[in-house]
N, C-alpha and C positions, 0 to 999 in steps of 0.2 A: 920407691918413686921419688924423683926430685921435685923441687918446688914448681918448676915450669910445667912438668907433666901433670901435677895435681891441679894447677890453675887451669890448664887447657881442658882437663877432664871435667872440671866443674863448669866451665863455659859451655862445653859440648852438651852436658846434661841439661843446662838451662835452655840452650837453643833448640835441642831436640824435643823438649817438652817432658823429659823424664821426671823433672822435679815438680811439674805443675806450677812453675813459678808465677805464671800469669794469674792463676786463681789466688795463690797466697798473697801476691802483690795487691790484688783488688781487695781482699779481706783486710789487709793492713791499712791500705789507703782509705777505704770507707770508714773503718773504725777510727783511725787517727783524725781524719778530716771532720767527721760528724761530731765525735766527742770533743775534740779540740776546738771546733767551731762553737759548740754549745758552751764550753768553758769561756771562750773569748767573748761571746755574746753576753753571757751573764755578768762578766766583769765590766764590759762596756756599759751595760744597763746600770750597774752600781755607780760607775763614773758619772753617767748622765744625771743620776739621782743626786749625787753630791754637787754637781755643777748647778743643778736647778736650785738646790738649797742655798748655795753660796750666792748666786745671782739674785735670789729673792730675800736676802738678808735673814735667812733662818739661822745663820750662825752668829747673828748679832744680838746682844743682850743689852738691856737698859736698866740702870738704877733709877727708880722713881720714888717720890714721896719723901725726899730729903733734900737739904741744901748741899750742893756739890762744890768742891774745890776744883776750879777749872784747870789749874796747873797740875794738880795731882791726877786729874782725869786724862789730860793730854799726855802725861808722863807714863801712863800704863804701857804704851807701846815700847818703852825702853826696858821694861821688866823682862828678865830672862825667861823664855818659854811662856811669855804672856801674850796679850792680844797683839795682833799685827797693826790694828788701827784703833784709836779711841779718841773721843771728843765729847765736849759738854755743850748743852743748849739750854736756852730759857726763852719763854714767850715774852714779847714786848708789844708796845702799841702798834696797831695795824698801820700799814702804808696805804695811802690813797693816791692813785695816779691822777695827774692833771687831766688826762684824756677821759677819765671815768670818775668824776667827783663823787658820785653816789655809790661807788663800789669800793669796799675796803679789802685790802689784801693782807691776810694774816702774816705776821713777821716774827722771826726768831733770831736772837743773837746767838751766834755759835762760835766756838773756838776754832783755831786753824786745824786741829785734829779732826773735828767734826766735818770740816770741808773736805779733808782727805778721805774720810769715810764715804761722803757723798760722791766724790770723784771716782773712788774705787768701784762703787756700784755701777756708775756709768760705763767705766772701762770694761767691767765684767759683762754687762749686757751687750755691749758692742762686740766683744770677742766671742761670746756664745752665739750671737746671731751670725757672725761671719763663719765660724767653724761649722755650724749646722748646715750652711748653704753650700759651701764649696771647698774650704780649706781644712783638711783634717789635721794639718800641722799647727793651726792657730790655737794657742792656749786660751782657756776660758778665764784665767785669772791674770791680773796685771801684776807686774813687779813693783816693789816699793819705790824704786826710782821713777817709774812711769807715773805713779800716783802723786809723788811730790812735784813732778813737773806739771801735772794737770791741775793740781789744787791751787788755783790762783785766788789769793785773798785780797786783791786790790779793789774789788767791788763786790756787789751782792750776787748771790746765786738764786735762780728761780727754777721752779719745776717746769717740766715740759708742757703741762697744761697752761700755765701762765704764759710761757713763751709763745704758744700757739694763739692764745686769745689776744695778746697785746702785740703780736708780731715782733717780738724781741729775740735777738740772738746774742751770742757772745760778742762783746764790744759795743753793743747798743747802749744808748743813754736813755734812762727812764726818768721823766719829770714827775716828781711827787711832791706831797705836802712837806717833805723834809728836804727838798732841794733835788738837784739832779743826782741820779745814782747810775753808775756804770755797771753793766751786766758782765760779771767776770766768768760766769759759767752757767750752764743749764744742766740740771740733774734729772734723771728718770726716776719716777716714783709710781709704778703701776699699782693698780688695785688688785693685788694678789694675796691679800690677807695681812699685809703689814700695816703699821700705824698709819691711819689715813690723814692725819693732821698735815703732813708735809706734801700731800698730793697737790695742793693748791696753796703755795706759800712762798715767801721770800726769806732767804737766809742771809743775815748780815754778819760778816766776820768781825770779831772783836778779839782783843787780847785775852789770853787765858787767865790773866791776873786781874781782869776788870770786874771784880766783885764775885758774888756767888751765883751759881747756876742751879737749875731745878732738876736736871737729869744728866746722867753720864752714860754714853754708849760705848760699847767695846765689841770689836769684831775679831773673832778667833776661829781658826780652822786647823785641826779638828777642835770641836767644842770641848772645853775642859771645865770641871767643877771649880778649878782655880780661878776662872774668870769671875765667878760670883764673889769670891772672897776679895779679889782685887777691886771689884766695883764697890763693894761695901767700904773698902778702905778710903775711898774718895769722899765719902759723906762727911759733912761737918757736924760734929757732935753739938747738940743744943739741949737746952733744958726741957723743951717741949716734946712731947711724944708724937709719933707719927707712924704712918703705915709704910715704912720704908721696905721696899722689896725689889728684887731683880726679876724682870719680865723678859720674855722673848719678843723681839720686835715684830716678827712675823708669826702670828699664832696659828696659821693654817697648817703648819708642819708639826710633826710629833717631836716634842722636846726631848724625848728619850732616845732619839736616833743616835746610833753609834756607828760611824763609818767602818772602823776597824772590826767591830763585832759582826757587822753585816758581811764583810769580806771573808772573815774566818769561818762563818757559819753558813756560807752559801751552799746551795744544794749540789753544785758541781764539784765540790771539794773531793769527793770520792771517785771521780771519773778516772784518774790515773790508775787506780787499782783495777778497774774494769778493763782498761787498755792493756794492763800488764797480764791479766788473765787471758785475754784474747791472744796476745802474743805468745804466751806459754802454750796455749792449746794449738795454735798454728805451728809452733816449733815441734811439738810432740807428734802431731799428725804427719808433718813432713818427713819425720824419721820413721814412724811406725808403719806407714804405707809402703816403705821400701826396705823393711828390715830383712826380708829374705835376700834381697840384692846385696845388702851390706854384709850379712853373714856369709854369703857365697863368696864375696870379694875377700873376706878374711881367710876363707878356706883355700883360696887359690894363691895366697901369699901376700895380699896387701897388708901393710902394717896398720896397727890401730891408730897410731899418730897421723899417718897419711890420710886415713879415712875420716878422722875427726876434723882435720884441716879442710878436706874437701867438702864435708857437710857444712862447716862454718862458712866457707867461701860462698857456697850456694845460697845459704840463708842471708849472708851479708848482702848479696846482690838484690834478692827480691824484697827483703825487709828494709834494706838501706835505701833503695830507690823509692819505696813507698813512703818512708819517713821524710826523705828530702822533698818529695812532692807535697806532703802534708805541711811541712814547714813553710814552703813557698806560698801555699794557699793561706795559711794562718797569718803569715807576715803581711800579705796583701790586705787581708780583712782587717787586721788590727791597725795598719797604717791608714786605711781608708775610713774606718768607723770610729776610731778613738779620737777624742777631742784633745787630750793632753796625756803624755806619757805612754804612747803606744808600745814602746819597747818593753815596759814592765808587764803590760798585758800579754804581749807576745811570749815573753819568757814563761809566764804562768801557763799559757795555753800549750806551748811546745813540750811541756812535761808529759803530756798525754801520748803523743806519737813516740816520744823518746822512751817512755816506760814500756810501750808496746814493742819497740825495737829491742830493748834490753831483754824483755821476757822471751822473745822469739830466739834470740841468740843463745841465752842461757839454757832454754829448754832444749834446743837442738843439740847443744853440746852434752848435756846431761843424759838426754835420751839416747844419743849416740854411744855414750859410755856403757849403757845397759845392753847393747847388742854384742853378742859373743859368738864365736865360731861354733861352739858346742850346741847352740840353739838352731843350727841350720836344718837338721832333720825335722825338728818340731815345727819350725816355720814352714817347711816344705809340705808337711802333712796338713797343716791348717790353712794353707793358702786358698 
């Protein structure tokens, strides 16, 4: 048989229902879509968990209980594989607004790096809110360039609660007992388990070289034990003892969380093997139910090579179409549900229908090799 005859025979078998292609197509489609969708959903949940931690400053640590070198603290973001953002802070005399003379506003002097950290939190919250509502393409984290552009140190920064109470926005001027202060920015500080001191406070940018600070903050994702060592390196050695320690800024999250470990140990990691097994079973059944036909074809002169090619083409049609349909569904789901990096999630999920397809193709070929003309009489008796 020439190639054209083999292809036309395979198409006729599909169209006539001889191969039961529709049933095998449904088996492969349902398996690939359900298992692949479960895998994609699990990874999306891990992604959302990570985004929640990042937006809640669970990846931020603070050195407390020691005097801190502000320049060394701000310089941590320059360390290779170190924190992405770092800054120092110290409490100072409260600010009293002229409009509310009986109400003191807690104030802190902070380095430019600390302002970047506050600005990054605001950008992350805005991005997460936008992506959850409408845009699946909107990233949950801002780039370093965006943070630098947002971190304006020309004036003071106030929390959203202060902004609401005093009716102040970026660019407003606040009359205080220290003179007029321009609002350079407003930062979000929700009550979600993080340090509550900054929920109602004003941040006054100062030079990192302007004396000693009382704490150093560092933001790094993924969280690394190296962050603790780097934070300790910013402490100024003194003769007095103290309770110097590194604490997690948001204590409502498990400090032992490891994003990489959660991904590697997810429950769905074994699903490609299930899909492979289903594909192998489907391929074996597709050949076994027609072994009498195949043995008879060999008896009347069909070559083994032509028969194997015909089997492979038939399986390629029903398994291939099912795989393509699964990939389309998974692509749509990942694009719609993922907040950031949907392509990586899609690649992980598409392994499941891909292994099912590979199993069906390999099983069909190997099962076809086991069919011989000498088995015709036995197949006929046991039909």
